[in-house]
N, C-alpha and C positions, 0 to 999 in steps of 0.2 A: 496753820493756814496751809492748803492745797491749792498747788498753782496749778494753773492750766497745761502747765507743759504735763502735767502726770498722766493726761487723755492723750497725747501724742505721741508715744514710745511705741514700738513697730512690735506688731505680736512675735515675731520672732526670736526677741529678745523678751516676753512678757507680759508689751502691752500695759493696759492700766495698772496691773499688778506689779509692774517693775520695782523691784527696791521694796517693796512690802511683804513678799513672802519670807517666811523663816525657815526655810530650808538649810541646813548647815552641812555643807558638803564634805566630802571625807578630809579633804586636805587643809582646808579650815579647821577640821576638828582636830588633826593632827598637829597642826602650829598652836593651837589653843590648848592642846593637851600639854605640849613640849612648854610652855609658856607658864602654865601653872605649877608642872612638876620643878622646874627651873626654881621656881619660887620657894616651894614647900623643901627641896633641896639643894641650896645656894653652895656647897661645897661639894656636891656631887657632878661631877662633867657628863653632860650627856654624849650620849653614844648615836650619834645619828648615822643610819645606816637605812634613812629612808630617802634620802635625795638622789636624786637622779642627773647628776652633774658631775663632771668630772672634778675630783679635787687640788690639780696641779692648773699653773699658767700655763700657756703655750709656751713650745721648745724658744728660747732665747735668740736663736736664730730665726723665726718666722718674727718674733717681735720687733729684731731689727729691720727686718724687711721693711715692715709696717711704716716705722719710723722714718726710714730712709725715706720712702715712698711719699710720705704724707709733706714732705718738705720740697717736693717738685709743683713748680706751677702748673704742668700738665695735666695732673692727677686730680685737681680742684673741684671739677664741675662733676655735672650728674651723670650718673654711669649709665642710665637707662634700662637696656635689656642686654647690659654687661660687656666687658671688653673682648674681643677676640682671642689675647692670649691665654684669659684662662680658658676658655670653650676649646682652645688647641691644646692644652694641657691636658684633658680629660683622655682623648684618645691613648695616649701610650700609656696613663694611668693605669686607664680599666684594663688594656692588653696586660701590663706588668703584672697587677694585682689580682685580675680575676680570669684572665686569660681569653679576654672577650675583645673579638677584634672587626676590624669594618666601621667602626664609629666614625659617622662626616660630623665631623667640630662647626661647620657653618647652620647645619639644620637639624640634627638630631642632639643636640648640648643647650643649654639653658643654665645659667645661676640664677638663684632666689636668694631672697634675705631669710636663710635658715630654711629648714623642714616644713616648719609650721605654717606659714605664709604659701608653700606649694602645697600641703594637703588643700588648703582652703581655696586656692585658684583654679585648682584642677575642678574640685566641684563646681565652682562658679561653671566653669567651660563648658560641662557637659549634662550639668541634671537640672530637670523640669517637673514642674509640678507631677507628682504619679508615678516619677521615677524612683527607681529602688539602689541603694548601694549598699553592697553585701559587706559587712564588718565582722573581721574576728574580735572575739571576746574572751579574758578580758582584753585590755589593748587604750591604746591613743585615741583619745574620742574626736579631734580634732575633725576628720573628714564624715563621721557622722553627724555632727554638730551644725554645718554647714551645709550636710544634706537636707536637714529638715529644714534650716532656714532660708533654703529655695524651694520650699515645697515638697521635697522629695521622703520617701520612706527608708528606713534601715531595717534592713535584715541579718541580724545578729547569727552567727556561727561561732561555737562556742569551742575554746581550743580545751579538749580535754587529754589528760594524762594516758589515759589508754589509746589515744591516737597518737601520741607522741606529741601532742599541743599544735597538730595540724588541722587544718578547718576539714570537717567531711562533706566534700561539696555533692557528694550523689545524694547528699540526704534534702537539699535545696528543692521545695515543691517547683513544680512545672510552671504554675502562674507567676511563681517570684522570678525564676528564669529567664521568663517573657517580657519582665520590668525591670529587671536590671538591666545599669548601664555601667557602674565602678565595683570591680572585688579589689578590696582593700587589702591589702596583704603586710607585715612587717616581721621581715627574718634577715638575723636573728630577732627573736621576739623578745619584747618587753611587753609585760613582766615576764614570762614562762623561763628564757632562756632560751628558748628551742633555736636548732637552726634546720633549714629547709632542707630537704634532699632534691637532688636531679630528676628523680623520679615522680617527686610531688609536682616541680616548676613543668615536669614534660605533661602532665593532666592539667596542669592549669590553663597552659598553652591551649591544650585540645578544647577544654569547659570554653575558655575567650571565645573559639573561631566556632564551635558549634552552639555558644548562645549569643554571640554578638555583643560583648562587655570588653570593656578596657578594664588591664589590668596598672594598680599601682602599688609598683613594691617600693615600701620605707626602708631602707638599706640604712641605718641611722646608725646602725651598729654594724655595718657588715663587715670591715675589716676585725672585727675584734672576735676571734671563733679560738677556738681550744681543742679541737678535733678534725685535726686536717685542714685544708686550705682554705679560705675565702670563697664562699659561692656566690655568684650574680645570678639573677634572674636571666639577663639576657646572655648569658653563656650558654643556653638552651637554645636548639632549632625554632625558628619561625617567633620565638618571643619578643623581638622588636617588631613583628610585625600586629602586636595586639598591646603593648606596654611600655611603660616606661619604670626607669628606677630613680629614685631618689637618693644622693649620697650625701650625707652631711662632716662638717668639718668639725662638728662641736664636740661628738666624741671621739673620733678617730686620732684629732689632732688637737685636742684640749682648749678647742676654739667658742664654748660654748655662747660666750656672750656676744663673739663678734659678728654672729649672724650671719653665715654665709653655707651655701648648700649649690650642688647642681643636680640637673634631672637630665638623662641621658635615656634615648630609646626614640620609639616611634615619632615621624617627621611630622607628622599631622597632629600628634598632641602635642609634641612640644611647640607646634604653630600655634596653636589654640591657647596655650596657655601663655606663651609672648603677649599675645593679644590682649588677655585679661590683666597681665602680670603690668601691661604698658598703661592700664589705666588704673592702677592701685598705689605704685611706687617708682620710681626713679633710679633705680637698682642699689644696688650697695657702693659704697665708698669705695673707691678705685685703688686706693694702697690696700685694703683687706681683701680686695681680689687678688692682687701681685702679690702680698702674703700667703693666699691660699695657692697660687701658682706653685711659690716654693713649697707648700706642702706636697701637693702631687709629685712634684719632680723628687721629694724623699720621705716615701711610703716608710723608711725605714724609724721614723718619729712614730708612728703608728705602732711598729713590731714592738716598741721600748714600752710604748704606755701598754700592750698587750699584756706584755711578758711582766710588769705588774701587778695587773687585775689578774690573770692566772696566778700568780703567788699567793695574791690576799685570798682569794676565791676559794683556792686547796685549802688554806689556813680555816676558813669559815667552813668549808662543809666539816671537816675534820671534828672542830668543837661542837657544830652542830648535830653531828651524829652521837658522840659522845654524851650530850644531854636529853638525848630520846628523839630529835628529829630524822625524817628521812632525807637528809640531805644529798645530793649527787651535784656533781660540776655540771654545768649548763654545756650546751652548745656553742653558745656564742654570748655575747652583752657582756655586762659587769653585775648583772645580778643573779642571784640566787630565788628560787620559787619552791616553795616548802608549805605541806599542808599543816594548816593552823590546829594546837589542840582544842578538844572537846573540854578539858578540864585541866587546873593548872593549883597545885596546892588543894584541891579539892574544890576551888573555884569553877562554875560551868560558865563555858562561852558558848553564844548562840552561833556567832558568829565570827570571822577573823577580824572584823573590824573590833569588835567588844574585845579581844585577845590582844590586838596593837594597842588600843588602849588604855589595857592594863600594864603591858609592857614599860608604854612610855612614864606613868603616873608611878608606879610600883618600883621599876628596876630603870630608870632613865636611858630604855631603850627607845629608838624611833625605827619601824618599819611601816610600810603600806600594805594595808590590807586590801586582799579582792576577793570578792566574794559574788563574781559573777558568773563564774563555772566551777563551783565548788568552792570550798573556802582555806584560803591562802596566802600567807604572807611573802613580799618583795623584800629584800635586804640586800643592798648596794654595797661594792666593794670599793665605793671611790668616797669611805668615810676621811676623815681629816684625823690626818695623825700631825700632835704637838712636839716640839723639841721642849727644853728644860725651859728657855724665852718665852714658849707660848707662840714660837711661830710654826706655819703649818710645814710639815717637811714629808719627804717620800723617804727616808732610810728606814729601813726594815725592822733596824731596833725600835723604835718609837711607835711604827705598825703594830709590833707584837706586844709591845705593852699595851696598845687599846685591845687587842684581840685578848689578851690574858684577863682583862678587866672584863671584857664581855662574856668568857667563858666563866669567871666566877661569879659573874650576877644573873646567870640563867642556871648553875650548878642546883640550885636548891627549889626547883620550879615543880619538881615532880610531876612531869607531863605527864597528862591519856590521851592518846588517838583514838576515833573511831576504826 
């Protein structure tokens, strides 16, 4: 029996067709393939390099701060647009880690319950029907999704290897520039691992002024870099006049499930964000914000995390190159982005998704395929390593055991590339 509710869904989520479409999305396909493979091979451990979240818990001291602050009566209530102490901790952090000076903690900083809602709220603040959001692809789709939900349009900027995975702003047609309101960037980049340059950010600032767009730079992996020091968009002259940068505690401080981030930059954008946010949520739990303050005061936590990922990534690059992939160290993030083969053991693959499914089902190795701008696989260095008792561990000898098995499963693939 059909319910009248089926006719009431908003068009933005499918309207009358909501829930009836049989489209299976990429990550659901991966999930199903993993379940099938584990049933077929119950004695074979899945090597999951498709995950996009840290394999570690937050630092013990960060957890201690959370526990202590949660006991305090004054921290029980709504945080609304955030506690000032967290905002006050941002300018010294931005100066120490990124060399960015002159941030006003009152008007140029605001917290968010993670980066994901931040991207949604900014879209809500700026996009009207017919407006355009400039999006890099492949990439995190939240800004694009919400642009469409508000009646806007998305113009994709492909990230190509020959351009060092930076978007070609000169390729944007004039009519698109005129209607564009938001330029979304994400560096270090998920999934390519590319890092931006100061030269590129200067071009972005000029582009923003010339075309009157705002820049939203998603720096979720900002401090996880392997070639030089972390680079902030806001370190470029006049960047604060055109945009904001979003910093997440998830990747830098292993606080994925804690849902905490902050926006820093243009005062007007921050003000608009605060207005929208105030009508969506009542702020993150104050003890979590207090734990965030501890993190910002102890960036050495991120450095320990960064060193672990660099160690793992270098080992993964070596293995992948030995079995035939043209892998290289990323500029940042904890991802490797490698071209997908067209054949393995004589079997042809038209897409990266096809090969990714093959890897899961035949080798119990999970990766994430991207077919948006060429055919590539993303492999994450935040795989889980376990000790003899089956407990997650970060000890190098157990990580090596996973990587040795990873190599063993890949060695007989006989890969062919275009």
